[in-house]
N, C-alpha and C positions, 0 to 999 in steps of 0.2 A: 515453485512457480508463484508468481504474484500477479494479481489482476490490477487493472487500472483503478477499479473501484476501491480495492484495498489500499492502494497508494494514496488516493484522495482521502479516504477515511482515516488513514494513519496520520496524515498531515493535519486533518481536522482535530483529531484527538490531541495532537501535540500543539495545536494552535500556531502552526507555521505555514508559510507560503512556499510556492515552488522554488523561489530563489533561495530561501533558507535551506530547503532540502538539497538543492544543488550544492550549496556550500558545505553542508554537513557530510555529503557523500563524495564530494570531489568529482561530481559529474556535471556536465554543462547544463545550463538552464534550458536550452532548446531540446536537449535529450530528455530531461524530466518532463517537459511539456509534451513531447512526442509519446513518451511512455504512458502518460496519463490520458492521452487522447485516443489510445488504442482501444479496440473492442476486446473484451474477454481478457485472456492471459496476455501479459506484457511480453512482447518478443524483443530480443535484442542480444547484444554481446553478453555472454555469461558473466564476464568480469564486471561489466556495468551494472547488471542486475544484482550481483553479489554486493557491490559497493552500496547500492541503495538499500538493500535489505539489512546489511550490517549497520548502516547509519541509523535506520529506524530501530533496530534492536538496541543499539547503544543508547538511544533516546528513550527507551522503555516501551517500545511497541513490539508486541509478539504477533507475528502474522500466523494465522491459523488456517490451514488447508482444509479441504472437504474431508469430513469424517475424522478429523484429527482432534485430539484432546489437548487442552491447554496445559502446559507444563507447570505454570506458575499461577498463583492466586492473583487477585487484583481485578480491577474493573476493565471492561472491554466491550467490544461490539462484535457480534457474529451474525452474519446473514444466514438465517435458517432455511428460507425457501426463496429463491430468486424470482419473486413475482414482479412483473413490470409495474411502475407507478400508474395509478389510475383510481377510479372510484372504488370505494370499499366493496368487498364482496359479501 
């Protein structure tokens, strides 16, 4: 599974826009936009999700699921606790 937030974060790490991700994955721009606008886990055709994930992997982004251990070294970002943005606690 991939979340919309993971997709946006992956693009930010790569410094690419939605159009570039669409080209890299062979998925249409409106589909990428729809995926990133969704709440929580991205829902869609399994083949489409696979294309996006594989394109991100080829570009050097490893998507890490809940409670999963990163397989490779390197820099990255991981959301430890999904707290909503707001004033500091």
